[in-house]
C-alpha positions in Angstrom: -42.5 20.7 -4.7 -41.0 17.6 -5.6 -38.6 15.8 -3.0 -36.4 12.7 -3.2 -35.6 11.1 -0.5 -32.3 9.1 -0.1 -34.3 6.1 0.0 -35.8 6.7 -3.5 -32.4 7.2 -4.9 -30.8 4.1 -3.6 -34.0 2.4 -4.5 -33.6 3.7 -8.4 -29.7 2.8 -8.0 -30.7 -0.8 -7.0 -33.0 -1.1 -10.1 -30.6 0.1 -12.5 -27.6 -1.8 -10.9 -29.9 -4.8 -10.9 -30.6 -4.5 -14.4 -27.1 -4.2 -15.3 -26.3 -7.4 -13.5 -28.6 -9.6 -15.4 -27.5 -8.0 -18.8 -24.0 -8.8 -18.0 -24.8 -12.2 -16.8 -26.9 -13.1 -20.1 -24.3 -11.1 -22.1 -21.4 -13.1 -21.2 -23.2 -16.4 -20.7 -25.0 -16.5 -24.4 -23.5 -17.5 -27.6 -23.6 -14.9 -29.3 -19.8 -13.3 -29.3 -19.3 -14.5 -33.1 -15.6 -15.4 -33.0 -15.7 -17.9 -35.7 -19.0 -19.3 -35.1 -21.5 -18.5 -32.4 -19.6 -19.5 -29.1 -19.7 -17.9 -25.8 -16.6 -16.4 -24.2 -15.6 -19.7 -22.1 -14.5 -21.6 -25.2 -10.9 -23.3 -25.7 -9.9 -21.2 -28.5 -11.4 -17.8 -27.2 -9.5 -15.2 -25.4 -9.4 -15.2 -21.6 -9.2 -11.7 -20.9 -12.7 -10.5 -22.0 -14.3 -13.2 -19.9 -12.2 -12.7 -16.9 -13.1 -9.2 -16.8 -16.9 -9.6 -17.4 -16.5 -12.0 -14.3 -15.2 -9.6 -12.1 -17.7 -6.9 -13.0 -20.4 -9.3 -12.4 -18.9 -10.3 -8.9 -18.6 -6.5 -8.2 -22.4 -5.7 -9.3 -23.7 -8.6 -6.8 -21.3 -7.1 -4.2 -22.7 -3.6 -4.8 -26.1 -5.1 -4.7 -26.1 -6.9 -1.7 -24.6 -3.6 0.1 -27.2 -1.3 -1.4 -30.1 -3.9 0.1 -28.4 -4.0 3.5 -28.4 -0.3 3.4 -31.9 0.2 2.4 -33.1 -2.4 4.6 -31.5 -0.8 7.6 -29.3 -3.7 8.7 -26.3 -1.4 8.7 -25.7 0.8 11.6 -25.3 4.8 11.2 -21.6 4.4 11.7 -21.2 2.0 8.8 -23.2 4.1 6.5 -20.3 6.8 6.1 -18.2 3.7 4.9 -20.8 2.5 2.6 -21.3 5.9 1.1 -17.8 5.5 -0.5 -17.6 2.0 -1.0 -20.9 1.8 -3.2 -19.8 4.5 -5.6 -16.3 3.2 -5.7 -17.4 -0.4 -6.6 -19.8 0.9 -9.6 -17.0 3.2 -10.9 -14.8 0.1 -11.1 -17.2 -2.3 -12.5 -17.9 0.3 -15.2 -14.0 0.3 -16.0 -14.0 -3.5 -16.0 -16.9 -3.4 -18.5 -15.2 -0.9 -20.8 -11.9 -3.3 -20.8 -14.3 -6.0 -21.3 -15.4 -4.6 -24.6 -11.9 -3.0 -25.6 -10.1 -6.3 -25.1 -13.1 -8.3 -27.0 -12.5 -6.0 -29.9 -8.8 -6.5 -29.9 -9.1 -10.3 -30.7 -11.9 -10.4 -33.1 -12.9 -9.6 -36.6 -15.4 -6.8 -37.3 -18.7 -9.0 -37.1 -20.1 -8.8 -33.5 -22.9 -10.7 -32.2 -25.7 -9.8 -29.8 -24.0 -10.7 -26.7 -21.7 -7.9 -27.3 -24.4 -5.4 -27.4 -25.9 -6.8 -24.4 -22.6 -6.1 -22.7 -22.6 -2.7 -24.2 -26.5 -2.2 -22.5 -25.0 -3.5 -19.2 -22.2 -0.7 -19.4 -24.7 2.0 -19.9 -26.9 0.9 -17.0 -23.7 0.5 -14.5 -22.5 4.1 -15.8 -26.1 5.5 -14.8 -26.0 3.9 -11.6 -22.4 4.9 -10.8 -23.4 8.5 -11.7 -26.4 8.4 -9.4 -24.3 6.9 -6.9 -21.9 9.9 -7.0 -24.8 12.3 -6.7 -26.0 10.3 -3.6 -22.3 10.5 -2.3 -22.0 14.1 -3.0 -25.1 15.4 -1.3 -24.5 13.2 1.7 -26.3 12.7 4.9 -28.3 10.0 6.8 -30.7 7.8 5.1 -33.7 9.8 5.4 -32.6 13.0 4.3 -34.4 14.3 1.2 -33.0 16.3 -1.7 -35.0 19.0 -3.1 -35.6 19.1 -7.2 -37.2 22.4 -7.5 -34.2 24.5 -6.1 -35.2 27.5 -8.4 -38.7 27.4 -6.5 -37.1 27.6 -3.2 -34.7 30.4 -3.7 -37.6 32.6 -5.0 
């Protein structure tokens, strides 16, 4: 019987959120956005909405990573774990919304050609979405840090 502990689920969420943070930082700092030439989001003629939303989503992802690391390290006591169980999925879902809004607001201002930075933000969005789904699963199954979840539910019912 396969058993996932809550520690494993949180560790997987940390890895996915870390990858998303890296892709998001690289995506909005690189000059592959294809406005007229290869420029990054911080040029003078570029719209300010996509870069603001990307910065907010990176800040939310970093805060979420810090909370997850504190939770796994056991620095947060058991009374605060209940709050963290609601805060972490909420931050991931809000970050998903901000990354999606970044892509939509960027598409509003540019021509049909897109550069590699746009696609890096899409990869970051996919990773954040996966992390938020895992975090919602973690929230839905509740409990303390050492609770375990069974993958083979059918085998247990027989």
